[in-house]
N, C-alpha and C positions, 0 to 999 in steps of 0.2 A: 733901552727898554721898550719906549714906545713904539718906535718904528720895527721891532722885532714882535712886538704884538700885534702890530699893523698888517706885518707881512703875512701873520700866521693866523689873520681873519679868516680868510677861505676855507683853512683847514678846519679850525674851529666851528665854522658853518657847516663842513660837511659832516665832521663826527656827531653835530648835533642832530642833523638830519637824518642820518644812518641809527643814531640812538633811538630817535622817536619812532622812525620806522619800526626797529625791533620792538620797541614796546607796544605797536600795534599789532605786529604778528605775535607777539605772546599773548595778548589779549584775546587775539582771534583764535590760537591754537590751544592754550592752555587755561584761560580763564583769568579774571580780572584780579582775584585774589592770589594767583601765582606771581601776577605783576607787581602787585602791590608787596608782596614778600620779599622780592628781589628789590625792589627801589628802596624798602624799609632797611635791607640789610648795606646795601649800598652807601645810604646815608651815614647808618651807624658806622660804616667802615671809613668813610671821609671824616668822620669827627673824630675818631679813635686816630688818626693819624695827626691831629691837632692836640688832643688830650694824653696820647698814649694807653687809653683805657682799652686794649684790644679784646678783652675779656667780655665786652658788651657783644660785639659781634659774634664771640664764641657761643655765648649764651643764645643769641639769635638763631645761630645756624643749630642747634642743638633743639632748639623747639620745633623745628620742621621735622617731618616723618622723613623716612628714607626716600618716598619719592620725591617729594618736595625738595629735599636737597640734592638729588639727581638733577631735576629739572632746573633749579636756580643755578648749579653749575654750569649746565648747558648754555644757561642765557647769558651768563659771563663770559664763557666761552668762545660765543658766537660774538659777543661785544668785541673781543679782541681781534678778531679775526675781519671786522669792518672796520676797526679803528685801524690796524695796520694796513689794509688797503686804502684808506683814506691819507695815512702819513706818505704812502709810497707814492700815491698819485700828488701828494702836495711836493715831493722832493722834484718832480718832473715839472709841475708848476713854476716852483722857484727858480728852477734851471731856465726854464724859458723867458722867465723876467730878468733873468742875469744877463742873457744877451743883449738888453738895450742897455746896459750899462757900459759906463768908458773901460773901466777894467775887466780883464777876462777872470771868470770864476775859478777859484781854486781847483787843482785836481783835473785842469781840463787840457786838450791838447794846445788851445789858445794862449792858456798861462804858460806852459812849458816850454813852447818856443818864443815865447815873448823872454823867458828867462836865459834862452840861450841866442838872444840877439847878436848878431857880430861875432858869432863862433863858426868856425869851419864845422859843417854838420857831417863831415866823411864818416866818424863814430855810429851813427845812424843806419850805416849800410849793414852793421853788425849786430843790430838790437835784435834780440829775441824773446819773446814771453810767451810761454805756454802755459795755460790753465788747464788742470787737469780734474776731471768731475769724479768724484767718488761717490760710492753708495754708502758710506759709512753711516749708521743707522742713529741719525739724530734729526731726520725730517719725519715728524709726527703726521703730517697733512696728507689726505690721498691724493691721488691726479683728479678724482672726480670735484673734489673740493678746490684745487688749484683753478680748475676749469671755470668755477664758477665765479672766483676772485677776480679772475681775467674780464669776465661779462660784467661785473660789478664795478670794475675800475673803468671800463669802457663808459658804462653809463655815468659815473661820476665826472668824467671828463665832457662828457655832453653837457654838464650843467654850466661848465666853465663859457659857455658860447652866449656873449652878450646878444646876439639877435634872436637867442630862444624866445619863442612866444609864451604866454600865460599857459595856454591849452598843451603847449610841447613840454613845458617844464613839468607839468603834472602827469603828463604820459610817461617822462623819464621815471619821477618819483613812483608810479605806479609800476612801471617795470622793476625799480629797485626793490620795492616791497615784495613782489613776486620772486625775485632772486633769494631775498632774505627768508621767505617763506619755504622755499625749495632747501635752502641750507639748513633749516631747522628739522626738515623732515627727512635728511638725509645724514647718514650716521657718520661722524666724523672718524670714528676708529675702524681699523681693520677687523676682520674676525678671520683669522688665519695669516700665519706668517707668511710675508710676500716671498716667492721663489725669485731664483735669481733673474729669470727672464721678465719678472715683475719690476725688477731694479732697472734692467737694461731700458724696458720700456718706458720706464719714469725717467732716466735720463736723456733720452732721446727726445721727449717731450719738449724740453726745453730748447735743443736746437731747433727742431720743428716749429714753434710757437714764437721764439724770441732771438736766438743766437746766431742764427743764419743770416738775418734781416740784419742785426744790431752789428754782427761783423763785417758786413759787406759795407753798411754805412760808415763805419770807422775806418776802414781800409781808405774807402773814396775820401775821406776827412783828412787823412795823414797824408795821401798822395798829392794834395793840394798843397801842401807844404815841403815834402819830399818827393817830387815828380819821379816815377819810374821806380821807386825803392821796392825792393822785394817784400810780402808781407813781414810786417816785425811782430806777428802772433800768431799763435795756433792753438788748437785744443788738442787735450787728450783725455784719456778715461782709465778709469782703473774697474769700470763696471762690467763685471763678467770675466775679468781677467785677474783679480784680487786672490788667491788662494790662501794667503796667509788666515789661518786659523777657520776658514769655513768650507767645510767639507762639500757643501754643496755646489762650489765651483770648481771647475776643471778643464777638460778639454770638449766637452759640449758645450759650455756655456761661451767657451771663447770663439767657438765658430757662430754660435748665436749671437753674439755681440757684433762681431764684424760684420755678418750677413744683414742683418736687421739695420746696421748704420748705413751701410751700402744701398739697402734698398731705399731707405729714408732719401738720400742723397741724390739717388737716380731719378726718384718720382719727383723730388722738388724740381730737378732741371728740367724733366719732360714738361711738368707744368710751365715753368719757365721759357721754354720753349715754344710752347703753342700761345703763349701770350704775346711774345715776340714776334711769331710768324703773324698772327693778327695786326700786329702794328706796323710791320715794315711790308707795305704793299705797294712800294714803289713798282712802276711799270716800265718795261723796257722800250715801249713805244713814246715815254716821256723822259728818261733818263738812262743813259747807259750805265753799264759793268764793267767790272776788270776782266781781263781775259782769264786772270787766275780762277775768277767765280765760276766763269763758263765751264773752265777745264775740270773745277772741282765737281759741279754738279754733273758733266758727263762722265767722270769717274765714279760717281755714286750711281749713276744708272748702269755701267758697266758692272760694278761689285755687287748690287742688289737687283739682279734683273727682275726677280719675282715681285719685290716691293714697287719696282720702277714701272712693272705692268700692271700692278694694281692701282697706282694713282693715276696711269695713263698720261695726258696731256695737261692735267691738271697744274695750274700755275705757271703755265709754260711762260706766260708773260709776265709774271710776277717771280724774278729769280731768288730773292730773296728768301719767300716763303716756300718757294720749291726746295732748295738746299736745307733749309729747316726743317722740312718733312723728313729729310734723309737722316738731319741728327737726331730728331725726334725718333724715328725709328730705331737706330742704333743704340740709342740711350735703353729703350725698353727691351733690347734683345743682345745684351752684352755684345755688341758690335764696336766696342771701343776697348783697345788693349788698356789704356788708362787714361786719367784725366789730361796729361799734356796731348793726346790727340784730340780731344774735344777743344782743348783750347786754340788747337792748330786750327779746326774748322772756325770757330769764330772769330779768329783772327784774319781768315780768309774774307769772311763777311766785313768784318771793319775795315780793312784797308781797301775794298772796292767801294763801300760806302764813303770813306774819307777821299777818294780819288775822284768821286761822283757828285759833289756838291750833296752830301749826306752827313757831314761832320758832327751835327746836331744829334742825328740818329744813332751814330756811332758811340757818342758821349753819353746816351741816355740808357735805356733799358739794356743793350747789349754789353757795354761798359760793365753795369751793374752784375749781370748774369757770369761774365768772365771773370770779377772780383769774387764772386762766391766759388765759382770753381779752383781759382786760385788759393783761396782760404781752406775749403774744406775737401777738395778734391774728390774723390769716389768714396772715400771713408768716413769724412765728416770729423772725425777725431782718430788719434793714432791711440789706439789699444796698448796700455801696460801688461805687462804680466809680473804678478808680483808672490814671491814664495819666501817661506821663513827659511831661515840658515838651517834649521832642524831638519827639513825635508830635503836639504841638498847635500847635508853631511852624511846623512843616512838616506839616499834616494828611496823615495817611496814609488809604487807603479804609478800613483796619481800624479807624481811630478813628471815621470818619465813620458806619461800620456800627455799631458799639458804641453810640452816641449814640444812632441812630435806634432800636436795641435797647431802649434806656432808656427813650426816650420812649414807645413801644410798650408796655413793661411798665407804666409808669404808668397808663397808660390801662386795662390789663387787670386788673391787680392792684391799684391804687390808688397814688397819690402817696407813701403812707408806704412803699412796697416799695422804692424807690430812689430817694432824693432829694439824692445827695453825688456829686460828681465831685471825685476827689482828684489834685491835679497834683504827683506828686513830681520832684524836682530843680528846685525853683522858685528862679530868681535875680533875676527882677523882675516888675513888675507886667504885663506884656505877656505873660507866661506864662500867668496866670491868665486874662486878658481874652480871650485867644485862643480858649478855652472859648466864650464867648458868641457867638462868631461861627460856631460849628459847631452850635448848638442854641437853639430857642427855649424850650427848656423851665425853668422856674423853678427851677433845680437849684442847689443849694449848691455853690459852687465853692470849694474848698479848698486854698489854698496848703501845702505839704510842704517845710519847711527843713530840709536834712539836712546840710549839712558845718558846718564852725565859721564859714567867711567866711558862707555862708548864713543862717545864725542869726543873725551880726550885722547883716545886711543886713534881716532881717526886718522889723524895727519902721518902715523907712522903706518898705519895699514895699507893708505894710498899708494906712500911712497915704496911700499914692498910691492904692491901692484903693478905700478909704474916698471918697476925692474924686473919684474917675469916677463920673460918672452912672449909666451902666448896672449897675454893681456895687452902686452904694449904692442904687438900686431893689430888686436883689435883697435886700440886706440888710434895706430897709426891708418887703419883703414877707413876709420871714421873721419879723417881729416885733422887728426892729432885733436879731437874733442873728447872730454870728458866729463863725464856726469856723477856726482855724488848728491845723495839726498842725507838732509839730518829731521830728525823728528823731533818735534813738540811735545807730543801727547805723553810719550813714555817718560821723557826726560821730565815734563813737569809733574808727574805723576810720581817719579823717582824723586826729586829733589827740590818741588816747588818751583813756582811761577819766576821769580827772579833770578833764582840759581841757574834754571833751566835756559831762560832766555841769552845769559851770559855765558854760558858755556857754548851756546849755539855760535854766539857773536865770534868768540874766541877760536873756535874750531873753523870758522869760515876764513879767518884772517891767516890761521895758520894753511889751510888747504889751499888759498890761493898763493901762498908761498910755495908750495910743494908744487902746485901748476907752474908757476913761473920759473923754477928751478928746471924743472922737466919740459919747457916749451909746448905746452899744451893749454887749449882753451878751455877753461872750467866754466861748467854751468851748475850751480846749487838748486838743488831741488827742495823746496821747503815743505815739509807734509803738515801744513798748519791746518788746525780744527778752526769752528765757529766761535767758540769762546775763548775768552782772555789764557784761561786756565790749559786752553791746548793749543795757543799761538794764534788766537783770532785776533780780531780788533781790526779797522780802518785799513785797507789794502795798500793805500797810496803812502800812508804814514810808516807803514811797517816795510816797504820797500825802501823809502828812504831812510829808515833806521839802520839799513845793513851796512856794514863795514864799507866805508868808501872806496868806490874801484874794485871789488873783490866779489866777483868778477864785475867790470862794468858793462851794463847794459846786457847781460845774460841771466835770465833767471825763470824758473819752474816752479809753479806752486800747486798745491790741491785746493779745490773747491769743494766741501762736504757738508752732507746734510741739509739743514735749515738754511745754510748760507746760501745755496744754490738758488732755492726758491725765493729768498729775500732779495736776491741780487738779480736774478734774471729770470724772476716769473713774469715779470712785464716788459715789453718791448722795450717802452723808454728807459727803464731802469737798467736793462741790459746793455743798453748802448753807455749810459752815465757810468756804470761800474765797470765796463770793459775801458771804457775812456780814461777813467781814476787810473786803473792798473797800467795800463801804457803810458800815461803821463809820467807817473813814478818811475818807469824803467827807462823813458827816453832820459830823466834826468839822470838817473843812477849811471849812465853810460857817460856821464860828464862830472866825473868825482868832485871837481873843483866847485862846481855849481850844485851839488846836492847834499855833501857831509864831508866830515873831516874825521881823522882817526884819533882816538883820545890820546893824551900825553901820557908820560909815564906815571905823573903824580896821579890823574883822574882813572888810568888803569887799576892802580895800586889800590884806590878807593873803592872803585868797582868789585875787585877781588875780594876785600873785606865784607862788602856789603852782599855779596853772592855767599860767602862762607857763613856770615853769621845767620843770613837765611836760611839756609840748608839744614843747619845746626838745629834752629828751631823746627822747622818744619818735620826733620826727621825725628825730632824728640818725641813729637806727637802721634805722627803718621805711622812710624816704623818703631819705635821705643817704648811707647807708652803699652803696656800689658793688654788691657781691654778694649783698646782703641777699634779694633775690626767690629766687634762684637756691637759695640757702643753705634758705629757706623751704618752698619746694616738695622739696627732698629731705630736710629735717629732719623735715616731715610728711607725713600721706598726703592731703594738700590735693587732688592730681590723681586721686588713687585714690577719693575721696568720690561721683565720680560711679557708680561701679560699685553703690553701695548702692541707687540708684534710690528716692529717697525722697522725690522730689517733681516735679510736671510741669513746674517754671521750669528753665531752666538755669543754672548756677552763676556765669556770666558774665554782664554786660550786653552786648547786642549794639550797644556804643556805638563807632560812627566815630570820635568825638572824642578817645577813650580813649587817652592817650599811652603806657601801659603797663599792666603786668599788674595791679598793685595797684589802680590806678584802675578798671580792668573788673571785678574780682572783686568780688564781691557780699560784704556784711558777714559773712554766715551760714557760707558756708564759711570764711573768713578765722576766724572764733572757733571753729568745727567743729574746723578743722583742729590748732589749737593747744590744745585740749583733748583731742583723741584722744593726743596724745604727753606730757601732764600738764604741759605747759610753761604754760598758760592763758594766754601772754601778753599779749593785749588787755585783759584786766581789771585790769592791775596794772602794766605796763612804763610807767617815767615817775613812776610815785607816791613811790618808793623816792628819788629826786633831789628832787622837790619836798618832800616831807615831812622828809626827811634833812637839808634845809639848813635847815630851819625851827627856831624855837625851841620846845623841847618842852613848857614852858610855854602858849605861845601856841597850840598844837594843842591840849593839854589841856582848856583854855577854849573853843574852838572846839567840841570832842566835847562838852562839858557843856551849851553854850547853843544850840546851832544844829542842829536835826533835819535839816538838808541836810548837814551835814559829818558829823553823827553816823550817817548813812546810809550816806556815802560809806568811812569806815571801819569800819563794821560788815561791809560787802560784800566789803571789800580782805581784812578777815579769814577770811571763808567761803572766799573765790578762795582765797588762801594755803594754807589748811588743806588743799584738795582738790588743789591742786598739788603735784607731787614733781619736783624736779629731777634727783633721783638716778635717777628711772626714766626721763626727758628724755633724759639722758646716753647712755642706749642708742641710742636713734636717730642719734646723730653717726655710727654706722658706716655710715649710709645716705648719707651727705654726701661727694660726692669731695674729697680732699685740697686741691686747688687752690682750693677755697672758702675755705677756712681755719676749718673748722669749731670746731676747739678756740679760737680767738681770738674768734668770734662766740659762742660760748655762754659763753665767760668773761665777755664784756659781758653777757649775759642774766643769769648766775649771780650777777654783782656786784649788778646793779641789784635781782633778787628779794631777796638779801641786806639790801641798803639798806632796801627797801620792809617785808620782816617786821621789822627792829630798828625801824623808825619806827613801825609799827602797835603794838607791844608798847609801845613809849616812850609812845605816846600815849593805849592804854589802860591803862598802868601794871600790865601783866600778866607774867607769866614765860613764858607759853606760849599758842598760840592757842587760841582757844575755851574758855578757862579758866573764863569766867562762865556759859557753855554745854554743861554736862557730856554732856547728852542729846545735843546733835548733834555734841560731840567724839567720843563712843564710838561714835557711829554711823559717824564718818569712819575711825576707827580699825580698826573691825570689818571695815570694806570693804576697806580697802587689801590684806590679805593674799589677797583674791580677784581684786583688779583689777590688782595689779602682775604677777602671771603672764601675765595678758591682753596686756598692753603687751609683755613678752618674746617671748610667740608672736606677735604683729602684726609686732615688727622683723623676725622670722626671715620671715615672709609677705611683706613688703614687699621684703625683699631678695630671695627668690625669683620675687615677680612681676615688679618691676623688671627680673630678669634673663631674663625670657621664659617661666617657667614658667606655663603657665595654669591648672595644676592647683590653684595656690595662688588663683586669684580667688574662688573662693566662701568658703572657709574666712575670707580676707581681709575680703569684706564681711560675714561675721559675726563677724568681732574687731570691726568698726568699730560695728556694731549692740551689740554686749556692752559696749564701753567706754561707749559712748552710754548705756547702761540704768544701768550702773556709777556713773555720775557724774551723771547726769541734767540738770544743767544744761548741755546741750551748743551750742546757739546761740539 
């Protein structure tokens, strides 16, 4: 514990500094009285955590007028932005410290290859990890805010320099204060729903600022261990192509997404080529070049006579610069058919350098550019098109136009730009086959199985598809490769967390068996969200929790909402999180080194746990007559639309949806429960399941099965972030006729059962006992987030009573609590 506190001392120092600077900014901007009110409420909230007396915080909040409530709320929200940046930077700091330790850090390439020492690494030639960015609306932060966060992180990093003089340190602190003041004067919420093009730009921001460089670095490190291997990971995107329930997405946004991505890629390569030309100044009078390079330059001059004339004899004695000037021109004028042609030109340069004492130069910037082109091509990320089964059963004009746009895009940008159509809500083989009637393009048509019942039907549906001649020909054409997607969101909303996780696990096992029988190579596409209730949790542990070797080393998964900015907003973190995902995928390629299948006895135990959990979950969520009305009053679900965080509506326009919950998307379902700190979708039903089982059986499952260990660990984290004492405050928003106390008592009892069962399984006295760093982080956050909830209750009461002045601060409360808790949806 002492060592842990010592390791975290720099983090505590950074948070104190940022908090102090925020205090100064508050005094400058709002006056001493406001700062004193904020501090008084914070200290009351801290004491309330020790005494359980949350009413004192409520009373203090109610004593503030509406302007003061809104301002204090913003102060707490900004504190969380700053604390998050400090924590993210500290993760990178600790990672650098691990480099000096004798053992490789967990979730790293070094650790993965250490575990595989003395093994035949041939399976790594087939490793494939694809990370797919989506525009699912749980990211409350604007891009303007994210850019400010990057600047603050850079400044914090400068404070780690031991050689910094005192005046230099004071200058950095001055700049930090300036950035905090700018954030205070910048509105953190949007005033208008983002368009799909805004979401496209937002997604590309992460490639521009972190993913391109982090991906290239990771590929370089991987090839140190597996020389010459093909890139083991790639990127995809749904942004602009996800038409499921979003009327704003279609043919035009498909073109927009692909065009903007290509423009960003080519602009980046032009910049890299210009910098490379500055560096490669070798002169013919001092060093020779290959005849191949001479011939290549002559060919460029013949093919591009106007440009050759324009540059004249410039760089005639500097052949590498001359060749790169033609490369630069082609990149700006669609002079390459595809990225393979660019790689061919770069290889001409590489071979000439290597043959003429330029090996160091070939292995430097030139190799880095080549890796970037290998990974990202001219399209950055493959765009997937997603349609709901309804739209293909009875095709709309929009679906036909989108598929036509996809065909057009493949001709313009190449077949790798868009080669997949996902059919969400798949219930039968005909849902998938209907797509084949709408397009002649050889696209991969991927069924997405979402509900518990759909997951159970999945193996039979896929078997039927493989037996169908047209679908079979598509699979054959793609090298006998098959992709199937499993959904965590709707399955969790349908049957609860534990039941959904086990249903997905069993579906993967059965699908792998179908693939083996048909002799096809299967990739499972995991539709994971950011929160545990939607399949979230640490990526590395989640990968290793999948069924052993099913399929080995082939994985595709979504990165959604605030998870994207948290993982990839800072360049160093982007590398770290990509590395963890790749390390897990590498180990998964060697089933004997990563996991084992449950025994029949363990499987029977998990079947029973899942069945009990589903019964308890559905008894409340589906069978309780007043539950929906209670949910809408008890949480801010209906007010989430005020935040304008996504172009897509919160409810599917489903004419077949018989009730509110059936049409409600899983994202607002989870987001709303997180806002009032209940976090119900991530644990409800688990207490009845685990509490009714033998503790020794649960402990044995936890020790032996990574799948069950991941379940329990995620439950522990979720319970630590939940707070039913705070959630109880929202009961005053529920009309008496909905029996709020009775329903709350049901929820509280299940929460207590879940808490007891998790502690019993872990043999712990308190949550996060084995993870003191995370525990302290949660404990330190609570005194700041609790008052935000108290203010949100007041704002909801006023807004629902017709006070429109409460609208903007209510929006800010939702964004602030989302930033505080991070895993919102």
